[in-house]
C-alpha positions as CSV (number, residue, x, y, z in Angstrom):
1,X,91.0,147.6,52.5
2,X,89.6,145.3,55.2
3,X,89.1,148.5,57.3
4,X,86.3,149.4,55.0
5,X,84.1,146.9,56.8
6,X,84.3,149.0,60.0
7,X,81.9,151.8,59.1
8,X,79.6,149.2,57.6
9,X,79.3,146.7,60.4
10,X,80.0,148.9,63.4
11,X,76.6,150.7,63.3
12,X,74.9,147.3,62.6
13,X,76.5,145.8,65.7
14,X,75.5,148.8,67.8
15,X,72.0,148.5,66.4
16,X,71.7,145.0,67.7
17,X,72.8,146.1,71.1
18,X,70.3,148.9,71.2
19,X,67.4,146.7,70.0
20,X,68.1,143.5,72.0
21,X,69.8,144.5,75.3
22,X,67.3,145.3,78.0
23,X,69.5,147.9,79.6
24,X,69.0,150.2,76.6
25,X,65.3,150.5,77.3
26,X,66.4,153.3,79.6
27,X,66.8,156.7,78.0
28,X,70.3,157.7,79.2
29,X,72.3,154.6,78.2
30,X,70.4,154.4,74.9
31,X,71.2,158.0,74.0
32,X,74.8,157.5,75.1
33,X,75.3,154.5,72.9
34,X,73.5,156.0,69.9
35,X,75.4,159.3,70.0
36,X,78.7,157.5,70.5
37,X,77.9,155.2,67.6
38,X,77.0,158.1,65.2
39,X,80.0,160.2,66.1
40,X,82.5,157.3,66.2
41,X,81.2,156.0,62.9
42,X,81.9,159.4,61.3
43,X,85.4,159.5,62.8
44,X,86.1,155.9,61.7
45,X,85.1,156.8,58.2
46,X,87.9,159.5,58.0
47,X,90.7,157.0,57.0
48,X,88.6,155.8,54.2
49,X,87.8,159.3,53.0
50,X,91.4,160.5,53.3
51,X,92.9,157.3,51.8
52,X,93.2,156.2,48.2
53,X,91.0,154.0,46.1
54,X,90.8,150.2,46.6
55,X,88.6,147.1,46.4
56,X,87.4,144.6,49.0
57,X,85.7,141.4,47.8
58,X,83.1,140.0,50.3
59,X,82.0,136.8,48.6
60,X,80.9,135.4,45.2
61,X,77.6,134.0,44.0
62,X,79.6,132.7,41.0
63,X,82.8,133.5,39.2
64,X,81.0,136.3,37.3
65,X,79.0,137.6,40.2
66,X,81.3,138.8,43.0
67,X,79.9,141.0,45.8
68,X,82.5,143.6,46.6
69,X,83.1,147.1,47.9
70,X,85.2,149.7,46.1
71,X,86.3,153.1,47.3
72,X,86.2,155.9,44.7
73,X,85.6,159.7,44.7
74,X,81.8,159.4,44.2
75,X,81.4,156.9,47.1
76,X,83.5,159.2,49.4
77,X,81.2,162.1,48.6
78,X,78.0,160.3,49.5
79,X,79.5,158.5,52.5
80,X,80.8,161.7,54.1
81,X,77.5,163.4,53.6
82,X,75.5,160.5,55.0
83,X,77.7,160.2,58.0
84,X,77.4,163.9,58.9
85,X,73.6,164.2,58.3
86,X,72.8,160.9,59.9
87,X,74.6,162.0,63.1
88,X,73.0,165.4,63.2
89,X,69.5,164.0,62.7
90,X,70.1,161.3,65.2
91,X,71.3,163.7,67.9
92,X,68.4,166.0,67.1
93,X,65.9,163.1,67.6
94,X,66.9,162.7,71.3
95,X,64.6,165.5,72.3
96,X,62.0,165.1,69.6
97,X,61.5,161.4,70.2
98,X,61.6,161.5,74.0
99,X,57.8,161.1,74.4
100,X,57.5,158.5,71.7
101,X,57.2,154.7,72.3
102,X,59.2,151.8,71.0
103,X,62.5,153.9,70.9
104,X,64.7,150.8,71.1
105,X,63.1,149.6,67.8
106,X,63.4,153.1,66.2
107,X,67.1,153.5,67.0
108,X,67.9,149.9,66.1
109,X,66.5,150.4,62.6
110,X,68.1,153.9,62.4
111,X,71.6,152.6,63.1
112,X,71.2,149.5,60.9
113,X,70.2,151.7,58.0
114,X,73.4,153.8,58.5
115,X,75.6,150.7,58.1
116,X,73.7,149.6,54.9
117,X,74.0,153.1,53.5
118,X,77.8,153.0,54.0
119,X,77.9,149.7,52.0
120,X,75.7,151.3,49.4
121,X,78.0,154.2,48.8
122,X,81.0,151.9,48.3
123,X,79.2,149.2,46.3
124,X,81.5,148.1,43.5
125,X,79.0,146.4,41.2
126,X,75.4,146.8,40.3
127,X,74.6,143.5,42.0
128,X,76.2,144.7,45.3
129,X,74.3,148.0,44.9
130,X,71.0,146.3,44.3
131,X,71.4,144.1,47.4
132,X,72.1,147.1,49.6
133,X,69.4,149.2,48.0
134,X,66.7,146.6,48.8
135,X,67.9,146.1,52.3
136,X,67.9,149.9,52.8
137,X,64.2,150.0,51.8
138,X,63.3,147.2,54.2
139,X,65.1,148.9,57.1
140,X,63.5,152.3,56.5
141,X,59.9,151.1,56.3
142,X,59.7,150.9,60.2
143,X,61.0,154.5,60.4
144,X,58.0,155.6,58.3
145,X,55.5,153.4,60.2
146,X,57.0,154.2,63.7
147,X,53.9,155.7,65.2
148,X,51.8,152.7,64.0
149,X,48.7,154.9,63.4
150,X,46.4,153.9,60.6
151,X,47.9,156.7,58.4
152,X,51.5,155.7,59.2
153,X,50.9,152.1,58.4
154,X,49.2,153.0,55.1
155,X,52.1,155.3,54.3
156,X,54.7,152.7,55.1
157,X,52.9,150.1,52.9
158,X,52.7,152.7,50.0
159,X,56.4,153.4,50.4
160,X,57.3,149.7,50.3
161,X,55.1,149.1,47.2
162,X,56.6,152.0,45.3
163,X,60.1,151.0,46.3
164,X,59.7,147.4,45.4
165,X,58.2,148.3,42.1
166,X,61.1,150.6,41.3
167,X,63.7,148.1,42.4
168,X,62.0,145.4,40.3
169,X,62.4,147.5,37.2
170,X,66.1,147.8,38.0
171,X,66.5,144.0,38.6
172,X,64.7,143.3,35.4
173,X,67.1,145.6,33.6
174,X,70.1,143.9,35.1
175,X,68.9,140.5,34.0
176,X,68.3,141.7,30.4
177,X,71.6,143.5,30.2
178,X,73.7,140.7,31.6
179,X,74.5,139.1,28.2
180,X,75.7,142.4,26.8
181,X,78.1,143.5,29.6
182,X,81.7,142.5,30.1
183,X,81.2,142.5,33.9
184,X,78.8,143.8,36.5
185,X,81.3,146.2,38.0
186,X,81.0,149.9,38.1
187,X,83.6,151.3,35.7
188,X,83.8,154.9,34.4
189,X,82.6,154.8,30.8
190,X,80.4,151.7,31.4
191,X,80.8,148.0,30.8
192,X,78.6,147.4,27.7
193,X,80.3,145.2,25.1
194,X,80.0,147.1,21.9
195,X,80.2,143.9,19.7
196,X,77.4,142.2,21.6
197,X,75.3,145.4,21.8
198,X,75.5,146.0,18.0
199,X,72.1,145.4,16.5
200,X,70.2,145.4,19.8
201,X,70.5,149.1,20.7
202,X,66.8,149.9,20.4
203,X,65.6,147.2,22.8
204,X,68.5,147.9,25.3
205,X,67.6,151.6,25.3
206,X,64.1,150.7,26.5
207,X,65.7,148.6,29.3
208,X,67.9,151.4,30.4
209,X,65.0,153.9,30.5
210,X,63.0,151.5,32.7
211,X,66.0,151.2,35.0
212,X,66.2,155.0,35.2
213,X,62.5,155.1,36.1
214,X,63.1,152.4,38.7
215,X,65.9,154.2,40.5
216,X,64.0,157.5,40.0
217,X,61.2,156.1,42.3
218,X,63.4,156.4,45.3
219,X,64.5,159.9,44.1
220,X,60.9,161.0,43.9
221,X,60.8,161.4,40.1
222,X,57.5,161.4,38.3
223,X,55.5,159.2,37.8
224,X,56.5,157.1,40.9
225,X,56.9,160.0,43.3
226,X,53.7,159.5,45.3
227,X,55.3,157.9,48.3
228,X,57.1,161.1,49.3
229,X,54.2,163.4,50.1
230,X,52.4,160.5,51.8
231,X,55.3,159.2,54.0
232,X,56.7,162.5,55.2
233,X,53.7,164.0,57.1
234,X,53.2,160.8,59.2
235,X,56.8,159.9,59.9
236,X,58.6,161.4,62.9
237,X,60.4,164.6,61.8
238,X,63.9,163.1,62.3
239,X,62.9,160.3,60.0
240,X,61.4,162.7,57.5
241,X,64.7,164.6,57.5
242,X,66.8,161.6,56.5
243,X,64.2,160.2,54.1
244,X,64.3,163.5,52.2
245,X,67.9,164.5,52.7
246,X,69.5,161.1,52.4
247,X,67.3,158.2,51.3
248,X,66.2,160.0,48.1
249,X,70.0,160.2,47.3
250,X,70.2,156.5,47.1
251,X,68.1,156.8,43.9
252,X,70.3,159.6,42.7
253,X,73.5,157.5,43.3
254,X,71.8,154.6,41.5
255,X,71.1,156.7,38.4
256,X,74.6,158.2,38.5
257,X,76.2,154.7,38.7
258,X,73.9,153.3,36.0
259,X,74.5,156.1,33.5
260,X,78.2,156.8,34.0
261,X,79.6,153.5,35.4
262,X,77.4,150.7,34.0
263,X,75.9,151.5,30.5
264,X,78.1,154.6,29.9
265,X,77.0,158.1,29.0
266,X,77.8,157.7,25.3
267,X,75.2,154.9,25.0
268,X,72.3,157.2,25.7
269,X,73.8,160.5,24.6
270,X,71.6,162.0,21.9
271,X,69.0,159.2,22.0
272,X,65.3,159.4,23.0
273,X,66.3,158.0,26.4
274,X,68.2,161.2,27.2
275,X,65.4,163.3,25.9
276,X,62.7,161.4,27.8
277,X,64.7,161.3,31.0
278,X,65.4,165.0,30.9
279,X,61.7,165.7,30.2
280,X,60.7,163.7,33.2
281,X,63.1,165.5,35.5
282,X,62.0,169.0,34.3
283,X,58.4,168.1,34.6
284,X,59.0,166.8,38.2
285,X,60.9,170.0,39.0
286,X,58.0,172.1,37.9
287,X,55.2,169.9,39.3
288,X,56.8,169.5,42.7
289,X,57.3,173.2,43.1
290,X,53.7,173.9,42.0
291,X,52.3,171.3,44.4
292,X,54.4,172.7,47.3
293,X,53.2,176.2,46.6
294,X,49.6,175.0,46.9
295,X,50.1,172.8,49.9
296,X,49.0,174.1,53.3
297,X,50.4,171.3,55.6
298,X,54.0,172.3,56.4
299,X,55.7,168.9,56.3
300,X,53.8,167.9,53.1
301,X,54.9,171.2,51.5
302,X,58.5,170.3,52.3
303,X,57.9,166.8,50.9
304,X,56.7,168.2,47.6
305,X,59.7,170.5,47.7
306,X,61.9,167.4,47.9
307,X,60.2,166.0,44.9
308,X,61.1,169.1,42.9
309,X,64.6,169.7,44.3
310,X,65.9,166.1,44.0
311,X,65.0,166.3,40.3
312,X,67.3,169.3,40.0
313,X,70.0,166.7,40.7
314,X,68.6,164.3,38.2
315,X,68.4,167.0,35.5
316,X,72.1,167.7,36.0
317,X,72.8,164.0,35.5
318,X,70.7,163.9,32.3
319,X,72.7,166.6,30.7
320,X,75.7,164.2,30.3
321,X,77.9,167.2,30.6
322,X,80.8,167.7,33.1
323,X,79.4,171.0,34.4
324,X,76.0,169.5,34.8
325,X,77.4,166.5,36.7
326,X,79.4,168.9,38.9
327,X,76.2,170.9,39.6
328,X,74.4,167.6,40.5
329,X,77.0,166.7,43.1
330,X,77.0,170.2,44.5
331,X,73.2,170.1,44.7
332,X,73.3,166.7,46.4
333,X,75.2,168.4,49.2
334,X,73.2,171.6,49.2
335,X,69.8,169.8,49.2
336,X,70.7,167.4,52.0
337,X,72.0,170.1,54.3
338,X,69.1,172.4,53.5
339,X,66.2,170.0,53.5
340,X,67.3,168.3,56.7
341,X,67.4,171.7,58.4
342,X,63.9,172.5,57.1
343,X,62.4,169.3,58.3
344,X,64.2,169.7,61.7
345,X,62.7,173.2,61.9
346,X,59.3,171.9,61.1
347,X,59.8,169.2,63.7
348,X,60.9,171.8,66.3
349,X,57.7,173.8,65.6
350,X,55.5,170.8,65.9
351,X,57.3,169.5,69.0
352,X,57.1,172.8,70.9
353,X,53.8,174.4,69.7
354,X,51.8,171.6,68.0
355,X,51.4,173.8,64.9
356,X,51.4,171.8,61.6
357,X,49.9,174.1,59.1
358,X,51.5,177.0,57.3
359,X,48.7,179.3,58.1
360,X,49.3,178.8,61.8
361,X,52.9,180.1,61.7
362,X,52.2,183.8,61.7
363,X,54.4,185.3,64.4
364,X,56.3,182.1,65.1
365,X,59.5,184.0,64.5
366,X,59.0,185.9,67.7
367,X,58.3,182.7,69.6
368,X,61.1,180.6,68.1
369,X,63.6,183.1,66.6
370,X,66.6,180.7,66.4
371,X,64.6,178.0,64.7
372,X,63.1,180.4,62.2
373,X,66.4,182.0,61.4
374,X,67.7,178.6,60.5
375,X,64.6,178.0,58.4
376,X,65.0,181.3,56.7
377,X,68.7,181.0,55.9
378,X,68.4,177.6,54.3
379,X,65.3,178.6,52.5
380,X,67.3,181.4,50.8
381,X,69.8,178.7,49.8
382,X,67.1,176.5,48.4
383,X,65.7,179.3,46.3
384,X,69.3,179.8,44.9
385,X,70.2,183.2,46.3
386,X,73.9,183.9,47.1
387,X,75.9,183.3,49.2
388,X,74.4,179.9,50.0
389,X,75.6,176.6,48.3
390,X,72.2,176.3,46.6
391,X,73.2,179.2,44.4
392,X,76.5,177.6,43.3
393,X,74.9,174.3,42.5
394,X,72.1,175.8,40.4
395,X,74.6,178.0,38.6
396,X,76.5,174.9,37.5
397,X,73.3,173.0,36.6
398,X,72.4,175.9,34.3
399,X,75.9,176.0,32.8
400,X,75.7,172.3,32.2
401,X,72.4,172.6,30.4
402,X,73.7,175.5,28.2
403,X,76.7,173.4,27.3
404,X,74.8,170.4,26.2
405,X,74.9,168.9,22.7
406,X,73.2,165.8,21.2
407,X,69.7,166.7,22.3
408,X,67.0,169.0,20.9
409,X,68.4,172.5,21.0
410,X,65.5,173.9,23.0
411,X,66.4,171.8,26.0
412,X,69.5,173.9,26.4
413,X,67.2,176.8,27.2
414,X,64.1,175.1,28.6
415,X,66.2,173.6,31.4
416,X,67.4,176.8,32.9
417,X,64.0,178.4,32.3
418,X,62.3,175.7,34.3
419,X,64.9,176.0,37.1
420,X,64.2,179.7,37.2
421,X,60.5,179.3,37.4
422,X,60.9,176.7,40.1
423,X,63.1,179.0,42.1
424,X,60.4,181.7,42.0
425,X,57.9,179.1,43.2
426,X,60.3,178.0,45.9
427,X,60.5,181.6,47.1
428,X,56.7,181.7,47.1
429,X,56.3,178.6,49.3
430,X,59.2,179.1,51.7
431,X,60.2,182.8,52.0
432,X,56.6,183.8,52.6
433,X,56.6,181.6,55.7
434,X,59.5,183.5,57.1
435,X,58.0,186.9,56.2
436,X,54.8,186.1,58.1
437,X,56.8,184.5,60.9
438,X,58.9,187.7,61.6
439,X,56.5,190.4,60.4
440,X,53.1,189.2,61.6
441,X,51.5,192.7,61.7
442,X,50.6,195.0,64.6
443,X,47.6,193.0,65.7
444,X,49.5,189.8,66.2
445,X,49.4,188.5,69.8
446,X,52.6,188.2,71.9
447,X,53.6,184.6,72.2
448,X,55.8,183.1,74.9
449,X,59.3,181.9,73.8
450,X,59.3,178.2,72.9
451,X,62.8,177.5,71.6
452,X,63.8,173.8,71.9
453,X,66.9,172.8,73.9
454,X,70.4,172.8,72.4
455,X,70.0,169.1,71.7
456,X,67.7,170.1,68.8
457,X,69.2,173.5,68.0
458,X,72.9,172.6,67.7
459,X,72.4,170.1,64.8
460,X,70.2,172.7,63.0
461,X,72.8,175.4,63.5
462,X,75.6,173.2,62.3
463,X,73.8,172.3,59.1
464,X,72.7,175.8,58.5
465,X,76.2,177.2,58.9
466,X,77.6,174.5,56.5
467,X,75.1,175.4,53.8
468,X,76.2,179.1,54.0
469,X,80.0,178.5,54.5
470,X,80.2,176.1,51.6
471,X,78.4,178.7,49.5
472,X,80.9,181.3,50.5
473,X,83.9,179.1,50.0
474,X,82.9,176.5,47.3
475,X,86.3,176.3,45.5
476,X,87.4,173.0,47.2
477,X,84.1,171.3,46.5
478,X,84.0,172.5,42.9
479,X,87.6,171.3,42.3
480,X,86.9,167.9,43.8
481,X,83.6,167.4,42.0
482,X,85.1,168.6,38.7
483,X,87.7,165.9,39.0
484,X,85.0,163.3,39.5
485,X,83.1,164.6,36.5
486,X,86.2,164.5,34.3
487,X,86.8,160.9,35.3
488,X,83.3,159.8,34.6
489,X,82.9,161.8,31.3
490,X,86.3,161.5,29.5
């Protein structure tokens, strides 16, 4: 299992080269190194993904606090997704960022974050996860603040404050729970010691709820969602893409590990914690969609959309049902592919035309047909229309909700109803853009073609194609994710 260190430390080593070696101030050698790093890292991850499970201990704070990595099905899913999307967004950024300054700094932090995310996916204990989680936050703040404008700096500070507050709730929970667990490892079914927990259930449920809110901060869950619509409009579009498509999933993975591998789903099943958590996720789904529908700034509209769509995933986790968990994992994949493509499309429009508002995009389909076809196809998937993967994931989320027990009966029907209303709002704030882009009316002026180069288009086309193909042929994913769900919910 020593090989597991390769996809963790290889990007970090290359990040140091990019950031510190003067030769990489030049565009060509920097692009070569970054692209080789991203593609090689994805290739070097394959033996881990195709191999079995295993554990690699790194060091110990004490006998009871080892820091170690563990390969399991859940970690493989998130690692594969991150490696793919990080590579696509990185290659896309070569054209988008070519007129930006401080590119050595940008790519140094970009590659470093990739290495930390690999460790995050395979964290074997909540202590290891927390260390990687905090380091990920610190490394992504410079991506938000890259332009160093007043707005970018303010957004970066807000992102940092929200993230530290959320992480502090998690750390507080770990301290309080420590006397009641048999270990800090992630184990299907949880590690709470029933004998020690007996008589303390009420107070420990409060602690678990605070930890859910803490991890939910990174996932954009109400009430600590405010960093997303602030950070996305000011960050470079490649950074916005990975913040929305990947970084939010660190909060999702944290909640998944907390519920199913640390405290155990049975501990919160049927309690007020499950009800409250589910209520927050459904409120966030509806609120995010409504705010996106009303927002006129394109990237901010997409940010509010992420607030809503990531809580679809959290809702599936809150059902504590195998079908709901399967739907969550499917929607993790669908949302990452779709939202990265949407932010890349927005970035291409801004890069080539300077248009940032939705009301400026009338007729843009004639000017940038490939970009807008990518935008349209993935928008259909985000709404949940066949044959895209978004339809499959939402179908399983609804099935998981209908199959629930142990919570108030109306949640079985309220959940699917809110998802349906959100889907209609999603069509309203995305599909209408495509309609006006391709059908501007007879009086619309003719615009010169302004498609970006293949460096930007190819990553968008790959992600768009995957979102459609995985929706047409989802059987393999469903089977794999159902196996994970069965292991986590015996």
